[in-house]
Residue frames as a rotation matrix with the C-alpha (Angstrom) as fourth column:
UNK 1
-0.191 -0.780 0.596 -11.60
-0.152 -0.577 -0.803 -76.37
0.970 -0.244 -0.009 12.43
UNK 2
-0.041 0.192 -0.981 -11.22
0.840 0.538 0.070 -77.30
0.541 -0.821 -0.183 16.06
UNK 3
0.573 0.300 0.762 -12.28
-0.070 -0.909 0.411 -74.77
0.816 -0.289 -0.500 18.66
UNK 4
0.884 -0.274 -0.378 -10.00
0.452 0.301 0.840 -76.17
-0.117 -0.913 0.390 21.35
UNK 5
0.660 -0.738 -0.136 -6.71
-0.704 -0.672 0.231 -74.58
-0.262 -0.057 -0.963 22.20
UNK 6
0.868 -0.489 0.089 -3.62
0.492 0.817 -0.302 -76.14
0.075 0.306 0.949 20.73
UNK 7
0.621 -0.751 -0.225 0.09
-0.385 -0.542 0.747 -75.56
-0.683 -0.377 -0.626 21.09
UNK 8
0.914 -0.345 0.212 2.69
0.355 0.432 -0.829 -75.62
0.195 0.833 0.517 18.38
UNK 9
0.411 -0.876 -0.252 6.46
-0.345 -0.405 0.847 -75.50
-0.844 -0.261 -0.468 18.73
UNK 10
0.989 -0.111 0.100 8.34
0.131 0.326 -0.936 -75.52
0.071 0.939 0.337 15.46
UNK 11
0.322 -0.946 -0.026 12.05
-0.221 -0.102 0.970 -76.35
-0.921 -0.306 -0.242 15.25
UNK 12
0.581 -0.227 -0.782 14.14
-0.807 -0.030 -0.590 -76.25
0.110 0.974 -0.200 12.12
UNK 13
0.054 -0.561 0.826 15.54
-0.273 0.788 0.552 -79.72
-0.960 -0.256 -0.110 11.69
UNK 14
-0.534 -0.332 -0.777 17.07
-0.827 0.014 0.562 -80.81
-0.176 0.943 -0.283 8.34
UNK 15
0.535 0.844 0.034 14.64
-0.794 0.516 -0.320 -83.16
-0.287 0.144 0.947 6.66
UNK 16
0.059 -0.525 0.849 15.71
-0.058 0.847 0.528 -86.74
-0.997 -0.081 0.020 5.98
UNK 17
-0.155 -0.152 -0.976 17.03
-0.955 -0.231 0.188 -87.48
-0.254 0.961 -0.109 2.45
UNK 18
-0.997 -0.054 0.060 15.34
-0.031 0.942 0.335 -90.74
-0.075 0.332 -0.940 1.94
UNK 19
-0.394 0.909 -0.136 11.88
-0.669 -0.182 0.720 -91.80
0.630 0.375 0.680 0.92
UNK 20
-0.748 0.101 -0.656 11.28
0.436 0.820 -0.370 -93.70
0.501 -0.563 -0.658 4.13
UNK 21
0.089 0.948 0.306 7.78
0.157 -0.317 0.935 -93.06
0.984 -0.035 -0.177 5.44
UNK 22
0.659 0.144 -0.738 8.68
0.709 0.209 0.674 -93.70
0.251 -0.967 0.036 9.09
UNK 23
-0.430 -0.848 -0.310 11.70
0.891 -0.454 0.005 -91.37
-0.145 -0.274 0.951 8.97
UNK 24
-0.609 0.272 0.745 9.49
0.217 -0.846 0.487 -88.63
0.763 0.458 0.456 7.58
UNK 25
0.516 0.854 -0.059 6.95
0.234 -0.074 0.969 -89.08
0.824 -0.515 -0.238 10.30
UNK 26
0.321 -0.524 -0.789 9.78
0.946 0.136 0.295 -89.05
-0.047 -0.841 0.539 12.89
UNK 27
-0.707 -0.613 0.352 11.07
0.671 -0.739 0.060 -85.83
0.223 0.279 0.934 11.34
UNK 28
-0.138 0.773 0.620 7.63
0.079 -0.615 0.785 -84.29
0.987 0.157 0.024 11.53
UNK 29
0.727 0.370 -0.578 7.35
0.552 0.185 0.813 -85.25
0.408 -0.910 -0.070 15.23
UNK 30
-0.140 -0.856 -0.498 10.81
0.967 -0.225 0.115 -83.80
-0.211 -0.466 0.859 15.98
UNK 31
-0.746 -0.213 0.631 10.07
0.478 -0.831 0.286 -80.62
0.463 0.515 0.722 14.02
UNK 32
0.047 0.860 0.509 6.80
-0.093 -0.503 0.859 -80.02
0.995 -0.088 0.056 15.80
UNK 33
-0.520 -0.427 0.740 8.26
-0.704 -0.275 -0.654 -80.61
0.483 -0.862 -0.157 19.25
UNK 34
0.614 0.789 -0.009 6.37
-0.665 0.523 0.533 -83.79
0.426 -0.321 0.846 19.90
UNK 35
0.459 -0.530 -0.713 9.53
0.382 0.842 -0.381 -85.68
0.802 -0.097 0.589 20.87
UNK 36
0.552 -0.338 0.763 10.55
-0.785 -0.520 0.337 -85.19
0.283 -0.784 -0.552 24.43
UNK 37
-0.281 -0.682 0.675 11.72
-0.839 0.516 0.173 -88.29
-0.466 -0.517 -0.717 26.33
UNK 38
-0.292 0.214 0.932 9.67
0.152 0.973 -0.176 -90.86
-0.944 0.091 -0.316 24.38
UNK 39
-0.353 0.053 -0.934 9.95
-0.770 -0.584 0.257 -89.95
-0.532 0.810 0.247 20.75
UNK 40
-0.988 -0.088 -0.123 9.43
-0.143 0.809 0.570 -93.46
0.050 0.581 -0.812 19.52
UNK 41
-0.558 0.830 -0.013 5.96
0.630 0.413 -0.657 -93.64
-0.540 -0.375 -0.754 21.03
UNK 42
0.028 0.558 -0.830 4.75
-0.256 -0.798 -0.545 -90.39
-0.966 0.227 0.120 19.42
UNK 43
-0.533 -0.305 -0.789 6.15
-0.817 -0.055 0.574 -91.52
-0.219 0.951 -0.220 16.06
UNK 44
-0.984 0.175 0.004 4.70
0.172 0.963 0.207 -95.03
0.032 0.205 -0.978 16.27
UNK 45
-0.318 0.928 -0.194 1.29
0.527 0.003 -0.850 -93.72
-0.788 -0.373 -0.490 17.34
UNK 46
-0.019 0.262 -0.965 1.20
-0.550 -0.809 -0.209 -91.08
-0.835 0.526 0.160 14.61
UNK 47
-0.846 -0.324 -0.424 2.19
-0.532 0.452 0.716 -93.73
-0.041 0.831 -0.555 12.03
UNK 48
-0.812 0.574 0.104 -0.69
0.559 0.817 -0.145 -95.98
-0.168 -0.060 -0.984 13.07
UNK 49
-0.050 0.827 -0.560 -3.14
0.260 -0.531 -0.807 -93.06
-0.964 -0.186 -0.189 13.05
UNK 50
-0.283 -0.107 -0.953 -2.02
-0.772 -0.565 0.293 -92.00
-0.570 0.818 0.077 9.58
UNK 51
-0.970 -0.102 -0.219 -2.37
-0.215 0.779 0.589 -95.60
0.111 0.619 -0.778 8.29
UNK 52
-0.576 0.817 0.019 -5.86
0.625 0.456 -0.633 -95.89
-0.526 -0.353 -0.774 9.86
UNK 53
-0.806 0.355 0.473 -8.58
0.262 -0.502 0.824 -94.68
0.530 0.789 0.312 7.58
UNK 54
0.188 0.981 0.036 -11.45
0.306 -0.093 0.947 -94.82
0.933 -0.167 -0.318 10.06
UNK 55
0.250 -0.192 0.949 -9.55
-0.830 -0.548 0.108 -93.93
0.499 -0.814 -0.296 13.22
UNK 56
-0.083 -0.321 -0.943 -8.16
0.238 0.913 -0.332 -96.10
0.968 -0.252 0.001 15.94
UNK 57
0.867 0.473 0.159 -8.84
-0.070 -0.200 0.977 -96.49
0.494 -0.858 -0.140 19.65
UNK 58
0.164 -0.808 0.565 -6.31
-0.947 -0.290 -0.139 -96.09
0.276 -0.512 -0.813 22.40
UNK 59
0.437 0.028 0.899 -6.91
-0.462 0.865 0.198 -99.80
-0.772 -0.502 0.391 23.33
UNK 60
0.961 -0.093 0.260 -6.04
0.267 0.562 -0.783 -100.90
-0.074 0.822 0.565 19.78
UNK 61
0.591 -0.782 0.198 -2.96
-0.398 -0.496 -0.772 -98.78
0.702 0.377 -0.604 19.80
UNK 62
0.190 -0.534 0.824 -1.74
-0.962 0.065 0.264 -100.04
-0.194 -0.843 -0.502 23.15
UNK 63
0.658 0.075 0.750 -2.16
-0.074 0.997 -0.035 -103.60
-0.750 -0.032 0.661 21.93
UNK 64
0.949 -0.250 0.191 -0.47
0.221 0.100 -0.970 -102.96
0.224 0.963 0.151 18.58
UNK 65
0.383 -0.826 0.414 2.47
-0.396 -0.551 -0.734 -101.13
0.835 0.117 -0.538 20.13
UNK 66
0.272 -0.215 -0.938 2.74
0.667 0.745 0.022 -103.26
0.694 -0.632 0.346 23.27
UNK 67
-0.806 -0.434 0.403 2.55
0.060 -0.737 -0.673 -100.18
0.589 -0.518 0.620 25.48
UNK 68
-0.627 0.614 -0.479 0.30
0.668 0.109 -0.736 -99.38
-0.399 -0.782 -0.479 28.44
UNK 69
0.149 0.809 0.568 -2.93
0.923 -0.320 0.214 -97.67
0.355 0.493 -0.795 27.60
UNK 70
0.737 0.104 -0.667 -1.99
0.468 -0.792 0.393 -94.82
-0.487 -0.602 -0.633 29.93
UNK 71
-0.307 -0.923 -0.232 1.30
0.289 -0.323 0.901 -94.22
-0.907 0.209 0.366 28.04
UNK 72
-0.579 0.151 0.802 -0.56
0.815 0.069 0.575 -94.26
0.032 0.986 -0.163 24.77
UNK 73
0.518 0.854 0.053 -3.22
0.840 -0.519 0.156 -91.84
0.160 -0.036 -0.986 25.97
UNK 74
0.363 -0.482 -0.797 -0.50
0.349 -0.723 0.597 -89.48
-0.864 -0.495 -0.094 27.24
UNK 75
-0.748 -0.654 0.113 1.01
0.312 -0.197 0.930 -89.39
-0.585 0.731 0.351 23.71
UNK 76
-0.250 0.759 0.601 -2.41
0.936 0.031 0.351 -89.08
0.248 0.650 -0.718 22.15
UNK 77
0.648 0.483 -0.589 -3.07
0.673 -0.725 0.145 -86.00
-0.357 -0.491 -0.795 24.28
UNK 78
-0.154 -0.802 -0.577 0.14
0.164 -0.597 0.785 -84.43
-0.974 0.026 0.224 23.10
UNK 79
-0.815 -0.111 0.569 -0.82
0.560 0.107 0.822 -85.12
-0.152 0.988 -0.025 19.48
UNK 80
0.245 0.955 0.167 -4.24
0.952 -0.269 0.144 -83.58
0.183 0.124 -0.975 20.09
UNK 81
0.528 -0.093 -0.844 -2.67
0.414 -0.840 0.351 -80.55
-0.742 -0.535 -0.405 21.75
UNK 82
-0.603 -0.795 -0.063 -0.36
0.270 -0.278 0.922 -80.17
-0.750 0.539 0.382 18.68
UNK 83
0.029 0.690 -0.723 -3.45
-0.668 -0.525 -0.528 -79.91
-0.744 0.499 0.446 16.44
UNK 84
-0.743 -0.435 -0.509 -2.52
-0.669 0.452 0.590 -82.98
-0.026 0.778 -0.627 14.37
UNK 85
-0.783 0.472 -0.405 -5.14
0.323 0.866 0.382 -85.37
0.531 0.168 -0.830 15.52
UNK 86
-0.370 0.757 0.539 -8.68
-0.874 -0.481 0.076 -85.25
0.316 -0.443 0.839 16.91
UNK 87
-0.975 0.138 0.172 -10.77
0.039 0.876 -0.482 -87.61
-0.217 -0.463 -0.859 18.91
UNK 88
-0.383 0.895 -0.227 -14.16
-0.797 -0.197 0.571 -88.76
0.466 0.399 0.789 17.60
UNK 89
0.805 0.587 -0.086 -15.97
-0.415 0.661 0.625 -90.88
0.424 -0.467 0.776 20.20
UNK 90
0.732 -0.569 0.374 -13.39
-0.122 0.431 0.894 -93.45
-0.670 -0.700 0.246 21.23
UNK 91
0.534 -0.532 0.658 -11.40
0.834 0.460 -0.305 -93.21
-0.140 0.711 0.689 17.96
UNK 92
0.203 -0.609 -0.767 -8.38
-0.041 -0.788 0.615 -90.99
-0.978 -0.093 -0.185 17.24
UNK 93
0.473 -0.079 0.877 -7.70
0.862 0.248 -0.442 -89.84
-0.183 0.966 0.186 13.63
UNK 94
-0.685 -0.695 0.220 -5.87
0.729 -0.648 0.220 -87.22
-0.010 0.311 0.950 11.73
UNK 95
-0.453 0.528 -0.719 -7.51
0.081 -0.778 -0.623 -83.78
-0.888 -0.340 0.309 11.95
UNK 96
0.126 0.455 -0.882 -8.12
-0.893 -0.334 -0.300 -83.85
-0.431 0.826 0.364 8.15
UNK 97
0.916 0.390 0.098 -8.29
-0.305 0.834 -0.460 -86.60
-0.261 0.391 0.882 5.58
UNK 98
0.634 -0.773 0.011 -4.59
0.513 0.410 -0.754 -86.47
0.578 0.484 0.657 4.67
UNK 99
0.118 -0.707 -0.697 -1.34
0.909 -0.205 0.362 -85.45
-0.399 -0.677 0.618 6.37
UNK 100
-0.723 -0.437 0.536 -0.97
0.651 -0.692 0.313 -82.63
0.233 0.575 0.784 3.84
UNK 101
0.012 0.833 0.553 -4.43
0.226 -0.541 0.810 -81.27
0.974 0.115 -0.194 4.44
UNK 102
0.628 0.169 -0.759 -3.88
0.750 0.125 0.649 -81.57
0.205 -0.978 -0.048 8.23
UNK 103
-0.328 -0.865 -0.380 -0.72
0.864 -0.437 0.251 -79.46
-0.383 -0.245 0.890 7.98
UNK 104
-0.622 0.174 0.764 -2.54
0.425 -0.743 0.516 -76.95
0.658 0.646 0.388 5.75
UNK 105
0.512 0.859 -0.005 -5.23
0.385 -0.224 0.895 -76.58
0.768 -0.460 -0.446 8.44
UNK 106
0.407 -0.463 -0.787 -2.60
0.877 -0.044 0.479 -76.18
-0.257 -0.885 0.388 11.12
UNK 107
-0.652 -0.706 0.277 -0.87
0.758 -0.600 0.257 -73.50
-0.015 0.378 0.926 8.99
UNK 108
-0.210 0.706 0.676 -4.18
0.309 -0.608 0.731 -71.68
0.928 0.362 -0.091 8.52
UNK 109
0.714 0.451 -0.536 -4.74
0.623 -0.059 0.780 -71.72
0.320 -0.890 -0.323 12.27
UNK 110
-0.050 -0.835 -0.548 -1.31
0.904 -0.271 0.330 -70.23
-0.424 -0.479 0.768 12.86
UNK 111
-0.700 -0.127 0.703 -1.90
0.576 -0.682 0.451 -67.62
0.422 0.720 0.551 10.18
UNK 112
0.271 0.905 0.329 -5.24
0.354 -0.412 0.840 -66.60
0.895 -0.111 -0.432 11.75
UNK 113
0.616 -0.090 -0.783 -3.65
0.784 -0.026 0.620 -66.43
-0.076 -0.996 0.055 15.19
UNK 114
-0.444 -0.876 -0.186 -0.84
0.824 -0.481 0.298 -64.17
-0.351 -0.020 0.936 13.94
UNK 115
-0.411 0.413 0.813 -3.34
0.465 -0.672 0.576 -61.95
0.784 0.615 0.084 12.23
UNK 116
0.733 0.660 -0.167 -4.99
0.416 -0.240 0.877 -61.44
0.539 -0.712 -0.450 15.61
UNK 117
0.195 -0.773 -0.604 -1.54
0.902 -0.101 0.420 -60.89
-0.386 -0.626 0.677 17.22
UNK 118
-0.673 -0.538 0.507 -0.82
0.717 -0.643 0.269 -58.12
0.182 0.545 0.819 14.66
UNK 119
0.127 0.801 0.586 -4.16
0.357 -0.588 0.726 -56.41
0.926 0.117 -0.360 15.37
UNK 120
0.846 0.154 -0.510 -3.45
0.528 -0.104 0.843 -56.36
0.077 -0.983 -0.169 19.07
UNK 121
-0.168 -0.967 -0.193 0.11
0.927 -0.222 0.304 -55.15
-0.336 -0.128 0.933 18.42
UNK 122
-0.473 0.084 0.877 -1.34
0.551 -0.749 0.368 -52.29
0.688 0.657 0.308 16.39
UNK 123
0.650 0.735 0.196 -3.68
0.250 -0.450 0.857 -51.33
0.718 -0.508 -0.476 19.27
UNK 124
0.523 -0.547 -0.654 -0.75
0.793 0.030 0.609 -51.45
-0.313 -0.837 0.449 21.73
UNK 125
-0.516 -0.790 0.332 1.34
0.856 -0.468 0.218 -49.23
-0.017 0.397 0.918 19.48
UNK 126
-0.084 0.557 0.826 -1.57
0.372 -0.752 0.544 -46.75
0.924 0.354 -0.144 19.11
UNK 127
0.878 0.414 -0.241 -2.03
0.353 -0.218 0.910 -46.57
0.324 -0.884 -0.338 22.87
UNK 128
0.150 -0.889 -0.433 1.76
0.914 -0.043 0.404 -46.13
-0.377 -0.456 0.806 23.41
UNK 129
-0.475 -0.323 0.818 1.72
0.714 -0.686 0.143 -43.14
0.515 0.652 0.556 21.01
UNK 130
0.464 0.746 0.479 -0.93
0.219 -0.620 0.754 -41.49
0.858 -0.245 -0.451 23.18
UNK 131
0.690 -0.196 -0.697 1.31
0.721 0.102 0.685 -41.66
-0.063 -0.975 0.212 26.26
């Protein structure tokens, strides 16, 4: 479980009705708010990270995708902030061993965070009753 802060934006977008791996990854990027002005880059980078078993460096990604290393690093930082990927040394990889497990961990993080929110909300309500 990462100790760093992460940000998640979830949008309801109808899932694609095809068994196309790349369309599913694109849908995941859209649904998690990773697609702003350069959706293709986020999708392409996430696809390569998912396919990579050992992790992949920003230099490898920039060569594979024919994009500047700076542009790739910008997208990698967004993926890290989303909680989907982590950086180990110079390699980027999924947070967990599979996409499914990665999303399970993200869900568990959200659930833990909301549990804390509810405890704070309860304290706020108790203090308001005293006023």
